[in-house]
mmCIF file of the N, C-alpha and C atoms, coordinates in Angstrom:
data_MODEL
# 
_entry.id   MODEL 
# 
loop_
_atom_site.group_PDB 
_atom_site.id 
_atom_site.type_symbol 
_atom_site.label_atom_id 
_atom_site.label_alt_id 
_atom_site.label_comp_id 
_atom_site.label_asym_id 
_atom_site.label_entity_id 
_atom_site.label_seq_id 
_atom_site.pdbx_PDB_ins_code 
_atom_site.Cartn_x 
_atom_site.Cartn_y 
_atom_site.Cartn_z 
_atom_site.occupancy 
_atom_site.B_iso_or_equiv 
_atom_site.pdbx_formal_charge 
_atom_site.auth_seq_id 
_atom_site.auth_comp_id 
_atom_site.auth_asym_id 
_atom_site.auth_atom_id 
_atom_site.pdbx_PDB_model_num 
ATOM 1   N N  . MET A 1 1  ? 7.972   18.872  -9.683  1.00 0.00 ? 1  MET A N  1 
ATOM 2   C CA . MET A 1 1  ? 7.177   18.402  -10.698 1.00 0.00 ? 1  MET A CA 1 
ATOM 3   C C  . MET A 1 1  ? 7.199   16.892  -10.946 1.00 0.00 ? 1  MET A C  1 
ATOM 4   N N  . ASP A 1 2  ? 8.385   16.613  -10.269 1.00 0.00 ? 2  ASP A N  1 
ATOM 5   C CA . ASP A 1 2  ? 8.759   14.967  -9.987  1.00 0.00 ? 2  ASP A CA 1 
ATOM 6   C C  . ASP A 1 2  ? 7.525   14.268  -9.279  1.00 0.00 ? 2  ASP A C  1 
ATOM 7   N N  . VAL A 1 3  ? 7.140   15.269  -8.214  1.00 0.00 ? 3  VAL A N  1 
ATOM 8   C CA . VAL A 1 3  ? 6.324   14.614  -7.033  1.00 0.00 ? 3  VAL A CA 1 
ATOM 9   C C  . VAL A 1 3  ? 4.966   14.752  -7.577  1.00 0.00 ? 3  VAL A C  1 
ATOM 10  N N  . LEU A 1 4  ? 4.492   15.499  -8.151  1.00 0.00 ? 4  LEU A N  1 
ATOM 11  C CA . LEU A 1 4  ? 3.539   15.678  -9.125  1.00 0.00 ? 4  LEU A CA 1 
ATOM 12  C C  . LEU A 1 4  ? 3.027   14.259  -10.379 1.00 0.00 ? 4  LEU A C  1 
ATOM 13  N N  . ARG A 1 5  ? 4.094   14.148  -10.683 1.00 0.00 ? 5  ARG A N  1 
ATOM 14  C CA . ARG A 1 5  ? 4.417   12.891  -11.622 1.00 0.00 ? 5  ARG A CA 1 
ATOM 15  C C  . ARG A 1 5  ? 4.198   11.801  -10.973 1.00 0.00 ? 5  ARG A C  1 
ATOM 16  N N  . ILE A 1 6  ? 4.878   11.574  -10.092 1.00 0.00 ? 6  ILE A N  1 
ATOM 17  C CA . ILE A 1 6  ? 4.776   10.206  -9.207  1.00 0.00 ? 6  ILE A CA 1 
ATOM 18  C C  . ILE A 1 6  ? 3.254   10.052  -8.298  1.00 0.00 ? 6  ILE A C  1 
ATOM 19  N N  . ILE A 1 7  ? 2.597   11.051  -8.347  1.00 0.00 ? 7  ILE A N  1 
ATOM 20  C CA . ILE A 1 7  ? 1.438   11.000  -7.669  1.00 0.00 ? 7  ILE A CA 1 
ATOM 21  C C  . ILE A 1 7  ? 0.281   10.940  -8.500  1.00 0.00 ? 7  ILE A C  1 
ATOM 22  N N  . LEU A 1 8  ? 0.289   11.206  -9.681  1.00 0.00 ? 8  LEU A N  1 
ATOM 23  C CA . LEU A 1 8  ? -0.494  10.938  -10.767 1.00 0.00 ? 8  LEU A CA 1 
ATOM 24  C C  . LEU A 1 8  ? -0.479  9.795   -11.492 1.00 0.00 ? 8  LEU A C  1 
ATOM 25  N N  . GLN A 1 9  ? 1.033   8.847   -11.290 1.00 0.00 ? 9  GLN A N  1 
ATOM 26  C CA . GLN A 1 9  ? 1.396   7.786   -11.995 1.00 0.00 ? 9  GLN A CA 1 
ATOM 27  C C  . GLN A 1 9  ? 0.408   6.775   -10.787 1.00 0.00 ? 9  GLN A C  1 
ATOM 28  N N  . VAL A 1 10 ? 0.622   7.123   -9.506  1.00 0.00 ? 10 VAL A N  1 
ATOM 29  C CA . VAL A 1 10 ? -0.203  6.038   -8.516  1.00 0.00 ? 10 VAL A CA 1 
ATOM 30  C C  . VAL A 1 10 ? -1.100  6.383   -8.449  1.00 0.00 ? 10 VAL A C  1 
ATOM 31  N N  . LEU A 1 11 ? -1.783  7.395   -8.987  1.00 0.00 ? 11 LEU A N  1 
ATOM 32  C CA . LEU A 1 11 ? -3.287  7.328   -9.330  1.00 0.00 ? 11 LEU A CA 1 
ATOM 33  C C  . LEU A 1 11 ? -3.697  6.943   -10.302 1.00 0.00 ? 11 LEU A C  1 
ATOM 34  N N  . LEU A 1 12 ? -3.043  6.979   -11.180 1.00 0.00 ? 12 LEU A N  1 
ATOM 35  C CA . LEU A 1 12 ? -3.446  6.113   -12.566 1.00 0.00 ? 12 LEU A CA 1 
ATOM 36  C C  . LEU A 1 12 ? -3.728  4.350   -12.585 1.00 0.00 ? 12 LEU A C  1 
ATOM 37  N N  . VAL A 1 13 ? -2.709  4.143   -11.810 1.00 0.00 ? 13 VAL A N  1 
ATOM 38  C CA . VAL A 1 13 ? -2.508  2.761   -11.399 1.00 0.00 ? 13 VAL A CA 1 
ATOM 39  C C  . VAL A 1 13 ? -3.817  2.570   -10.628 1.00 0.00 ? 13 VAL A C  1 
ATOM 40  N N  . LEU A 1 14 ? -4.072  3.084   -9.504  1.00 0.00 ? 14 LEU A N  1 
ATOM 41  C CA . LEU A 1 14 ? -4.950  2.727   -8.496  1.00 0.00 ? 14 LEU A CA 1 
ATOM 42  C C  . LEU A 1 14 ? -6.276  2.911   -9.280  1.00 0.00 ? 14 LEU A C  1 
ATOM 43  N N  . THR A 1 15 ? -6.562  4.120   -9.860  1.00 0.00 ? 15 THR A N  1 
ATOM 44  C CA . THR A 1 15 ? -8.077  4.149   -10.918 1.00 0.00 ? 15 THR A CA 1 
ATOM 45  C C  . THR A 1 15 ? -7.995  3.106   -11.930 1.00 0.00 ? 15 THR A C  1 
ATOM 46  N N  . SER A 1 16 ? -6.794  2.472   -12.591 1.00 0.00 ? 16 SER A N  1 
ATOM 47  C CA . SER A 1 16 ? -7.113  1.631   -13.593 1.00 0.00 ? 16 SER A CA 1 
ATOM 48  C C  . SER A 1 16 ? -7.250  0.267   -12.891 1.00 0.00 ? 16 SER A C  1 
ATOM 49  N N  . GLY A 1 17 ? -6.876  -0.100  -11.718 1.00 0.00 ? 17 GLY A N  1 
ATOM 50  C CA . GLY A 1 17 ? -7.525  -1.300  -11.314 1.00 0.00 ? 17 GLY A CA 1 
ATOM 51  C C  . GLY A 1 17 ? -8.655  -1.096  -10.774 1.00 0.00 ? 17 GLY A C  1 
ATOM 52  N N  . PHE A 1 18 ? -9.352  -0.216  -9.771  1.00 0.00 ? 18 PHE A N  1 
ATOM 53  C CA . PHE A 1 18 ? -10.597 -0.202  -9.546  1.00 0.00 ? 18 PHE A CA 1 
ATOM 54  C C  . PHE A 1 18 ? -11.630 -0.155  -10.800 1.00 0.00 ? 18 PHE A C  1 
ATOM 55  N N  . LEU A 1 19 ? -11.134 0.566   -11.990 1.00 0.00 ? 19 LEU A N  1 
ATOM 56  C CA . LEU A 1 19 ? -12.094 0.800   -12.917 1.00 0.00 ? 19 LEU A CA 1 
ATOM 57  C C  . LEU A 1 19 ? -12.472 -0.981  -13.462 1.00 0.00 ? 19 LEU A C  1 
ATOM 58  N N  . THR A 1 20 ? -11.107 -1.656  -14.087 1.00 0.00 ? 20 THR A N  1 
ATOM 59  C CA . THR A 1 20 ? -11.313 -2.753  -14.432 1.00 0.00 ? 20 THR A CA 1 
ATOM 60  C C  . THR A 1 20 ? -12.081 -3.617  -13.392 1.00 0.00 ? 20 THR A C  1 
ATOM 61  N N  . LEU A 1 21 ? -11.879 -3.620  -11.904 1.00 0.00 ? 21 LEU A N  1 
ATOM 62  C CA . LEU A 1 21 ? -12.873 -3.985  -11.187 1.00 0.00 ? 21 LEU A CA 1 
ATOM 63  C C  . LEU A 1 21 ? -14.561 -3.936  -11.489 1.00 0.00 ? 21 LEU A C  1 
ATOM 64  N N  . LEU A 1 22 ? -14.386 -2.534  -11.727 1.00 0.00 ? 22 LEU A N  1 
ATOM 65  C CA . LEU A 1 22 ? -15.670 -1.874  -11.623 1.00 0.00 ? 22 LEU A CA 1 
ATOM 66  C C  . LEU A 1 22 ? -16.531 -2.450  -13.168 1.00 0.00 ? 22 LEU A C  1 
ATOM 67  N N  . ILE A 1 23 ? -16.117 -2.798  -14.095 1.00 0.00 ? 23 ILE A N  1 
ATOM 68  C CA . ILE A 1 23 ? -16.336 -2.807  -15.294 1.00 0.00 ? 23 ILE A CA 1 
ATOM 69  C C  . ILE A 1 23 ? -16.723 -4.484  -15.259 1.00 0.00 ? 23 ILE A C  1 
ATOM 70  N N  . LEU A 1 24 ? -15.817 -5.363  -14.397 1.00 0.00 ? 24 LEU A N  1 
ATOM 71  C CA . LEU A 1 24 ? -16.118 -6.568  -14.601 1.00 0.00 ? 24 LEU A CA 1 
ATOM 72  C C  . LEU A 1 24 ? -17.568 -6.705  -13.532 1.00 0.00 ? 24 LEU A C  1 
ATOM 73  N N  . LEU A 1 25 ? -17.770 -6.278  -12.684 1.00 0.00 ? 25 LEU A N  1 
ATOM 74  C CA . LEU A 1 25 ? -18.496 -6.068  -11.706 1.00 0.00 ? 25 LEU A CA 1 
ATOM 75  C C  . LEU A 1 25 ? -20.505 -6.217  -12.610 1.00 0.00 ? 25 LEU A C  1 
ATOM 76  N N  . HIS A 1 26 ? -20.330 -5.084  -13.501 1.00 0.00 ? 26 HIS A N  1 
ATOM 77  C CA . HIS A 1 26 ? -21.122 -4.965  -14.678 1.00 0.00 ? 26 HIS A CA 1 
ATOM 78  C C  . HIS A 1 26 ? -22.078 -6.386  -14.739 1.00 0.00 ? 26 HIS A C  1 
ATOM 79  N N  . LYS A 1 27 ? -23.588 -6.246  -14.659 1.00 0.00 ? 27 LYS A N  1 
ATOM 80  C CA . LYS A 1 27 ? -24.309 -7.493  -15.451 1.00 0.00 ? 27 LYS A CA 1 
ATOM 81  C C  . LYS A 1 27 ? -23.978 -7.660  -16.756 1.00 0.00 ? 27 LYS A C  1 
ATOM 82  N N  . GLY A 1 28 ? -23.877 -9.020  -17.352 1.00 0.00 ? 28 GLY A N  1 
ATOM 83  C CA . GLY A 1 28 ? -23.911 -8.853  -18.693 1.00 0.00 ? 28 GLY A CA 1 
ATOM 84  C C  . GLY A 1 28 ? -25.267 -8.662  -19.394 1.00 0.00 ? 28 GLY A C  1 
ATOM 85  N N  . LYS A 1 29 ? -25.015 -8.280  -20.359 1.00 0.00 ? 29 LYS A N  1 
ATOM 86  C CA . LYS A 1 29 ? -26.455 -7.704  -21.376 1.00 0.00 ? 29 LYS A CA 1 
ATOM 87  C C  . LYS A 1 29 ? -26.681 -8.779  -22.051 1.00 0.00 ? 29 LYS A C  1 
ATOM 88  N N  . GLY A 1 30 ? -25.766 -9.930  -22.433 1.00 0.00 ? 30 GLY A N  1 
ATOM 89  C CA . GLY A 1 30 ? -26.385 -11.221 -23.152 1.00 0.00 ? 30 GLY A CA 1 
ATOM 90  C C  . GLY A 1 30 ? -25.707 -11.058 -24.503 1.00 0.00 ? 30 GLY A C  1 
ATOM 91  N N  . GLY A 1 31 ? -25.857 -12.125 -25.112 1.00 0.00 ? 31 GLY A N  1 
ATOM 92  C CA . GLY A 1 31 ? -25.449 -12.154 -26.411 1.00 0.00 ? 31 GLY A CA 1 
ATOM 93  C C  . GLY A 1 31 ? -23.715 -12.165 -26.875 1.00 0.00 ? 31 GLY A C  1 
ATOM 94  N N  . GLY A 1 32 ? -22.997 -12.331 -25.881 1.00 0.00 ? 32 GLY A N  1 
ATOM 95  C CA . GLY A 1 32 ? -21.607 -12.204 -26.137 1.00 0.00 ? 32 GLY A CA 1 
ATOM 96  C C  . GLY A 1 32 ? -21.049 -13.176 -25.167 1.00 0.00 ? 32 GLY A C  1 
ATOM 97  N N  . LEU A 1 33 ? -19.648 -12.739 -24.994 1.00 0.00 ? 33 LEU A N  1 
ATOM 98  C CA . LEU A 1 33 ? -19.140 -13.994 -23.782 1.00 0.00 ? 33 LEU A CA 1 
ATOM 99  C C  . LEU A 1 33 ? -19.629 -14.258 -22.854 1.00 0.00 ? 33 LEU A C  1 
ATOM 100 N N  . SER A 1 34 ? -20.465 -13.336 -22.340 1.00 0.00 ? 34 SER A N  1 
ATOM 101 C CA . SER A 1 34 ? -21.013 -13.573 -20.974 1.00 0.00 ? 34 SER A CA 1 
ATOM 102 C C  . SER A 1 34 ? -22.101 -14.940 -20.902 1.00 0.00 ? 34 SER A C  1 
ATOM 103 N N  . ASP A 1 35 ? -22.462 -14.895 -21.758 1.00 0.00 ? 35 ASP A N  1 
ATOM 104 C CA . ASP A 1 35 ? -23.503 -16.408 -22.566 1.00 0.00 ? 35 ASP A CA 1 
ATOM 105 C C  . ASP A 1 35 ? -22.770 -17.412 -22.433 1.00 0.00 ? 35 ASP A C  1 
ATOM 106 N N  . MET A 1 36 ? -21.326 -17.293 -23.080 1.00 0.00 ? 36 MET A N  1 
ATOM 107 C CA . MET A 1 36 ? -21.073 -18.354 -23.255 1.00 0.00 ? 36 MET A CA 1 
ATOM 108 C C  . MET A 1 36 ? -20.243 -18.969 -22.270 1.00 0.00 ? 36 MET A C  1 
ATOM 109 N N  . PHE A 1 37 ? -19.913 -18.224 -21.283 1.00 0.00 ? 37 PHE A N  1 
ATOM 110 C CA . PHE A 1 37 ? -19.469 -18.841 -19.473 1.00 0.00 ? 37 PHE A CA 1 
ATOM 111 C C  . PHE A 1 37 ? -20.590 -19.038 -18.673 1.00 0.00 ? 37 PHE A C  1 
ATOM 112 N N  . GLY A 1 38 ? -21.695 -19.232 -19.353 1.00 0.00 ? 38 GLY A N  1 
ATOM 113 C CA . GLY A 1 38 ? -22.747 -19.162 -18.228 1.00 0.00 ? 38 GLY A CA 1 
ATOM 114 C C  . GLY A 1 38 ? -23.218 -18.025 -17.435 1.00 0.00 ? 38 GLY A C  1 
ATOM 115 N N  . GLY A 1 39 ? -23.057 -16.730 -18.165 1.00 0.00 ? 39 GLY A N  1 
ATOM 116 C CA . GLY A 1 39 ? -23.498 -15.453 -17.656 1.00 0.00 ? 39 GLY A CA 1 
ATOM 117 C C  . GLY A 1 39 ? -25.330 -15.602 -17.940 1.00 0.00 ? 39 GLY A C  1 
ATOM 118 N N  . GLY A 1 40 ? -25.760 -15.987 -18.874 1.00 0.00 ? 40 GLY A N  1 
ATOM 119 C CA . GLY A 1 40 ? -27.198 -16.537 -18.988 1.00 0.00 ? 40 GLY A CA 1 
ATOM 120 C C  . GLY A 1 40 ? -28.103 -16.568 -18.180 1.00 0.00 ? 40 GLY A C  1 
ATOM 121 N N  . ILE A 1 41 ? -27.185 -17.729 -17.385 1.00 0.00 ? 41 ILE A N  1 
ATOM 122 C CA . ILE A 1 41 ? -28.063 -18.497 -16.295 1.00 0.00 ? 41 ILE A CA 1 
ATOM 123 C C  . ILE A 1 41 ? -28.460 -17.746 -14.917 1.00 0.00 ? 41 ILE A C  1 
ATOM 124 N N  . THR A 1 42 ? -27.402 -16.855 -15.026 1.00 0.00 ? 42 THR A N  1 
ATOM 125 C CA . THR A 1 42 ? -27.656 -15.988 -13.672 1.00 0.00 ? 42 THR A CA 1 
ATOM 126 C C  . THR A 1 42 ? -28.221 -14.673 -13.871 1.00 0.00 ? 42 THR A C  1 
ATOM 127 N N  . ALA A 1 43 ? -28.663 -14.343 -15.225 1.00 0.00 ? 43 ALA A N  1 
ATOM 128 C CA . ALA A 1 43 ? -29.421 -13.262 -15.463 1.00 0.00 ? 43 ALA A CA 1 
ATOM 129 C C  . ALA A 1 43 ? -30.598 -12.960 -14.514 1.00 0.00 ? 43 ALA A C  1 
ATOM 130 N N  . GLY A 1 44 ? -31.166 -13.704 -13.973 1.00 0.00 ? 44 GLY A N  1 
ATOM 131 C CA . GLY A 1 44 ? -32.576 -13.420 -13.450 1.00 0.00 ? 44 GLY A CA 1 
ATOM 132 C C  . GLY A 1 44 ? -32.186 -13.235 -12.010 1.00 0.00 ? 44 GLY A C  1 
ATOM 133 N N  . ALA A 1 45 ? -30.888 -13.605 -11.583 1.00 0.00 ? 45 ALA A N  1 
ATOM 134 C CA . ALA A 1 45 ? -30.628 -13.277 -10.403 1.00 0.00 ? 45 ALA A CA 1 
ATOM 135 C C  . ALA A 1 45 ? -29.771 -12.130 -10.245 1.00 0.00 ? 45 ALA A C  1 
ATOM 136 N N  . GLY A 1 46 ? -29.757 -11.052 -11.251 1.00 0.00 ? 46 GLY A N  1 
ATOM 137 C CA . GLY A 1 46 ? -28.741 -9.917  -11.098 1.00 0.00 ? 46 GLY A CA 1 
ATOM 138 C C  . GLY A 1 46 ? -29.204 -9.194  -10.017 1.00 0.00 ? 46 GLY A C  1 
ATOM 139 N N  . SER A 1 47 ? -28.221 -7.910  -10.016 1.00 0.00 ? 47 SER A N  1 
ATOM 140 C CA . SER A 1 47 ? -28.383 -7.281  -9.240  1.00 0.00 ? 47 SER A CA 1 
ATOM 141 C C  . SER A 1 47 ? -29.607 -6.259  -9.330  1.00 0.00 ? 47 SER A C  1 
ATOM 142 N N  . SER A 1 48 ? -30.112 -5.438  -8.368  1.00 0.00 ? 48 SER A N  1 
ATOM 143 C CA . SER A 1 48 ? -31.460 -4.483  -8.303  1.00 0.00 ? 48 SER A CA 1 
ATOM 144 C C  . SER A 1 48 ? -31.133 -3.546  -9.262  1.00 0.00 ? 48 SER A C  1 
ATOM 145 N N  . GLY A 1 49 ? -32.204 -2.569  -9.618  1.00 0.00 ? 49 GLY A N  1 
ATOM 146 C CA . GLY A 1 49 ? -31.692 -1.434  -10.538 1.00 0.00 ? 49 GLY A CA 1 
ATOM 147 C C  . GLY A 1 49 ? -30.886 -0.143  -9.689  1.00 0.00 ? 49 GLY A C  1 
ATOM 148 N N  . VAL A 1 50 ? -31.292 -0.158  -8.429  1.00 0.00 ? 50 VAL A N  1 
ATOM 149 C CA . VAL A 1 50 ? -30.575 0.816   -7.885  1.00 0.00 ? 50 VAL A CA 1 
ATOM 150 C C  . VAL A 1 50 ? -29.299 0.532   -8.026  1.00 0.00 ? 50 VAL A C  1 
ATOM 151 N N  . ALA A 1 51 ? -28.693 -0.471  -7.504  1.00 0.00 ? 51 ALA A N  1 
ATOM 152 C CA . ALA A 1 51 ? -27.480 -0.869  -7.483  1.00 0.00 ? 51 ALA A CA 1 
ATOM 153 C C  . ALA A 1 51 ? -26.751 -0.801  -8.469  1.00 0.00 ? 51 ALA A C  1 
ATOM 154 N N  . GLU A 1 52 ? -27.461 -0.972  -9.919  1.00 0.00 ? 52 GLU A N  1 
ATOM 155 C CA . GLU A 1 52 ? -26.662 -1.372  -10.782 1.00 0.00 ? 52 GLU A CA 1 
ATOM 156 C C  . GLU A 1 52 ? -26.593 0.384   -11.720 1.00 0.00 ? 52 GLU A C  1 
ATOM 157 N N  . ARG A 1 53 ? -27.421 1.159   -11.235 1.00 0.00 ? 53 ARG A N  1 
ATOM 158 C CA . ARG A 1 53 ? -27.386 2.437   -11.290 1.00 0.00 ? 53 ARG A CA 1 
ATOM 159 C C  . ARG A 1 53 ? -26.113 3.170   -10.695 1.00 0.00 ? 53 ARG A C  1 
ATOM 160 N N  . ASN A 1 54 ? -26.373 2.930   -9.315  1.00 0.00 ? 54 ASN A N  1 
ATOM 161 C CA . ASN A 1 54 ? -25.244 3.302   -8.711  1.00 0.00 ? 54 ASN A CA 1 
ATOM 162 C C  . ASN A 1 54 ? -23.843 2.648   -9.297  1.00 0.00 ? 54 ASN A C  1 
ATOM 163 N N  . LEU A 1 55 ? -23.482 1.725   -9.466  1.00 0.00 ? 55 LEU A N  1 
ATOM 164 C CA . LEU A 1 55 ? -22.441 0.905   -10.103 1.00 0.00 ? 55 LEU A CA 1 
ATOM 165 C C  . LEU A 1 55 ? -22.226 1.807   -11.107 1.00 0.00 ? 55 LEU A C  1 
ATOM 166 N N  . ASN A 1 56 ? -23.215 2.118   -11.792 1.00 0.00 ? 56 ASN A N  1 
ATOM 167 C CA . ASN A 1 56 ? -22.841 2.895   -13.097 1.00 0.00 ? 56 ASN A CA 1 
ATOM 168 C C  . ASN A 1 56 ? -22.350 4.406   -13.035 1.00 0.00 ? 56 ASN A C  1 
ATOM 169 N N  . ARG A 1 57 ? -22.795 4.962   -11.988 1.00 0.00 ? 57 ARG A N  1 
ATOM 170 C CA . ARG A 1 57 ? -22.265 6.376   -11.414 1.00 0.00 ? 57 ARG A CA 1 
ATOM 171 C C  . ARG A 1 57 ? -20.740 6.387   -11.050 1.00 0.00 ? 57 ARG A C  1 
ATOM 172 N N  . ILE A 1 58 ? -20.722 4.971   -10.274 1.00 0.00 ? 58 ILE A N  1 
ATOM 173 C CA . ILE A 1 58 ? -19.455 4.763   -9.898  1.00 0.00 ? 58 ILE A CA 1 
ATOM 174 C C  . ILE A 1 58 ? -18.391 4.630   -10.911 1.00 0.00 ? 58 ILE A C  1 
ATOM 175 N N  . THR A 1 59 ? -18.631 3.750   -11.860 1.00 0.00 ? 59 THR A N  1 
ATOM 176 C CA . THR A 1 59 ? -17.566 3.536   -12.867 1.00 0.00 ? 59 THR A CA 1 
ATOM 177 C C  . THR A 1 59 ? -17.627 4.873   -13.681 1.00 0.00 ? 59 THR A C  1 
ATOM 178 N N  . ILE A 1 60 ? -18.482 5.802   -14.090 1.00 0.00 ? 60 ILE A N  1 
ATOM 179 C CA . ILE A 1 60 ? -18.388 6.815   -14.884 1.00 0.00 ? 60 ILE A CA 1 
ATOM 180 C C  . ILE A 1 60 ? -16.982 7.715   -13.802 1.00 0.00 ? 60 ILE A C  1 
ATOM 181 N N  . SER A 1 61 ? -17.150 7.981   -12.957 1.00 0.00 ? 61 SER A N  1 
ATOM 182 C CA . SER A 1 61 ? -16.810 8.753   -11.945 1.00 0.00 ? 61 SER A CA 1 
ATOM 183 C C  . SER A 1 61 ? -15.031 8.549   -11.854 1.00 0.00 ? 61 SER A C  1 
ATOM 184 N N  . PHE A 1 62 ? -14.996 7.163   -11.812 1.00 0.00 ? 62 PHE A N  1 
ATOM 185 C CA . PHE A 1 62 ? -13.669 6.723   -11.884 1.00 0.00 ? 62 PHE A CA 1 
ATOM 186 C C  . PHE A 1 62 ? -13.200 6.482   -13.555 1.00 0.00 ? 62 PHE A C  1 
ATOM 187 N N  . ALA A 1 63 ? -14.001 6.608   -14.207 1.00 0.00 ? 63 ALA A N  1 
ATOM 188 C CA . ALA A 1 63 ? -13.744 6.469   -15.504 1.00 0.00 ? 63 ALA A CA 1 
ATOM 189 C C  . ALA A 1 63 ? -12.967 8.131   -15.862 1.00 0.00 ? 63 ALA A C  1 
ATOM 190 N N  . ILE A 1 64 ? -13.903 9.063   -15.312 1.00 0.00 ? 64 ILE A N  1 
ATOM 191 C CA . ILE A 1 64 ? -13.756 10.603  -15.670 1.00 0.00 ? 64 ILE A CA 1 
ATOM 192 C C  . ILE A 1 64 ? -12.324 10.841  -15.095 1.00 0.00 ? 64 ILE A C  1 
ATOM 193 N N  . VAL A 1 65 ? -12.255 10.325  -13.691 1.00 0.00 ? 65 VAL A N  1 
ATOM 194 C CA . VAL A 1 65 ? -10.677 10.777  -13.092 1.00 0.00 ? 65 VAL A CA 1 
ATOM 195 C C  . VAL A 1 65 ? -9.510  10.429  -13.822 1.00 0.00 ? 65 VAL A C  1 
ATOM 196 N N  . TRP A 1 66 ? -9.778  9.021   -14.263 1.00 0.00 ? 66 TRP A N  1 
ATOM 197 C CA . TRP A 1 66 ? -8.803  7.996   -15.086 1.00 0.00 ? 66 TRP A CA 1 
ATOM 198 C C  . TRP A 1 66 ? -8.247  9.051   -16.057 1.00 0.00 ? 66 TRP A C  1 
ATOM 199 N N  . PHE A 1 67 ? -9.486  9.838   -16.706 1.00 0.00 ? 67 PHE A N  1 
ATOM 200 C CA . PHE A 1 67 ? -9.092  10.165  -18.233 1.00 0.00 ? 67 PHE A CA 1 
ATOM 201 C C  . PHE A 1 67 ? -8.467  11.526  -17.643 1.00 0.00 ? 67 PHE A C  1 
ATOM 202 N N  . VAL A 1 68 ? -8.766  12.367  -16.876 1.00 0.00 ? 68 VAL A N  1 
ATOM 203 C CA . VAL A 1 68 ? -8.379  13.412  -16.288 1.00 0.00 ? 68 VAL A CA 1 
ATOM 204 C C  . VAL A 1 68 ? -6.953  13.114  -16.057 1.00 0.00 ? 68 VAL A C  1 
ATOM 205 N N  . VAL A 1 69 ? -6.229  12.302  -15.116 1.00 0.00 ? 69 VAL A N  1 
ATOM 206 C CA . VAL A 1 69 ? -5.305  11.846  -14.796 1.00 0.00 ? 69 VAL A CA 1 
ATOM 207 C C  . VAL A 1 69 ? -3.950  11.439  -16.099 1.00 0.00 ? 69 VAL A C  1 
ATOM 208 N N  . ILE A 1 70 ? -4.941  10.897  -17.072 1.00 0.00 ? 70 ILE A N  1 
ATOM 209 C CA . ILE A 1 70 ? -3.794  11.114  -18.392 1.00 0.00 ? 70 ILE A CA 1 
ATOM 210 C C  . ILE A 1 70 ? -3.762  11.819  -18.958 1.00 0.00 ? 70 ILE A C  1 
ATOM 211 N N  . VAL A 1 71 ? -4.621  12.691  -19.357 1.00 0.00 ? 71 VAL A N  1 
ATOM 212 C CA . VAL A 1 71 ? -4.572  14.013  -19.730 1.00 0.00 ? 71 VAL A CA 1 
ATOM 213 C C  . VAL A 1 71 ? -3.321  14.692  -19.090 1.00 0.00 ? 71 VAL A C  1 
ATOM 214 N N  . LEU A 1 72 ? -3.395  15.146  -17.756 1.00 0.00 ? 72 LEU A N  1 
ATOM 215 C CA . LEU A 1 72 ? -2.435  15.552  -16.912 1.00 0.00 ? 72 LEU A CA 1 
ATOM 216 C C  . LEU A 1 72 ? -0.810  15.208  -16.938 1.00 0.00 ? 72 LEU A C  1 
ATOM 217 N N  . LEU A 1 73 ? -1.441  13.633  -17.022 1.00 0.00 ? 73 LEU A N  1 
ATOM 218 C CA . LEU A 1 73 ? 0.356   13.432  -17.457 1.00 0.00 ? 73 LEU A CA 1 
ATOM 219 C C  . LEU A 1 73 ? 1.026   13.434  -18.565 1.00 0.00 ? 73 LEU A C  1 
ATOM 220 N N  . GLY A 1 74 ? 0.275   13.778  -19.864 1.00 0.00 ? 74 GLY A N  1 
ATOM 221 C CA . GLY A 1 74 ? 0.398   14.084  -20.830 1.00 0.00 ? 74 GLY A CA 1 
ATOM 222 C C  . GLY A 1 74 ? 1.217   15.646  -21.030 1.00 0.00 ? 74 GLY A C  1 
ATOM 223 N N  . LEU A 1 75 ? 0.272   16.474  -20.132 1.00 0.00 ? 75 LEU A N  1 
ATOM 224 C CA . LEU A 1 75 ? 0.593   17.859  -20.295 1.00 0.00 ? 75 LEU A CA 1 
ATOM 225 C C  . LEU A 1 75 ? 2.198   17.993  -19.316 1.00 0.00 ? 75 LEU A C  1 
ATOM 226 N N  . ILE A 1 76 ? 2.071   17.211  -18.633 1.00 0.00 ? 76 ILE A N  1 
ATOM 227 C CA . ILE A 1 76 ? 3.273   16.994  -17.906 1.00 0.00 ? 76 ILE A CA 1 
ATOM 228 C C  . ILE A 1 76 ? 4.561   16.536  -18.552 1.00 0.00 ? 76 ILE A C  1 
ATOM 229 N N  . GLN A 1 77 ? 4.074   15.940  -19.031 1.00 0.00 ? 77 GLN A N  1 
ATOM 230 C CA . GLN A 1 77 ? 5.349   14.761  -20.015 1.00 0.00 ? 77 GLN A CA 1 
ATOM 231 C C  . GLN A 1 77 ? 5.846   15.691  -20.980 1.00 0.00 ? 77 GLN A C  1 
ATOM 232 N N  . LYS A 1 78 ? 5.000   16.937  -21.752 1.00 0.00 ? 78 LYS A N  1 
ATOM 233 C CA . LYS A 1 78 ? 4.967   17.759  -22.890 1.00 0.00 ? 78 LYS A CA 1 
ATOM 234 C C  . LYS A 1 78 ? 5.750   18.827  -22.516 1.00 0.00 ? 78 LYS A C  1 
ATOM 235 N N  . LEU A 1 79 ? 5.664   19.256  -20.977 1.00 0.00 ? 79 LEU A N  1 
ATOM 236 C CA . LEU A 1 79 ? 6.398   20.524  -20.302 1.00 0.00 ? 79 LEU A CA 1 
ATOM 237 C C  . LEU A 1 79 ? 7.698   20.095  -20.182 1.00 0.00 ? 79 LEU A C  1 
ATOM 238 N N  . ALA A 1 80 ? 7.764   18.930  -19.790 1.00 0.00 ? 80 ALA A N  1 
ATOM 239 C CA . ALA A 1 80 ? 9.414   18.681  -19.325 1.00 0.00 ? 80 ALA A CA 1 
ATOM 240 C C  . ALA A 1 80 ? 10.265  18.619  -20.512 1.00 0.00 ? 80 ALA A C  1 
# 
């Protein structure tokens, strides 16, 4: 059980880091902090629609894996 917990904790750290990077890669929608720091200037030079959709799919996939790992860690903790 300890090996499974360690594997899930490592997976949690990795998915958390990748999820943070993927969220930061998304294009700013405007009207928030992205405009304050010059995000509105590069709005026209953003990524294409296909790339943005693929980035969304990858981000959602990592978010689902992240959520499942957290639930599994909680269940393991409760059983221990």
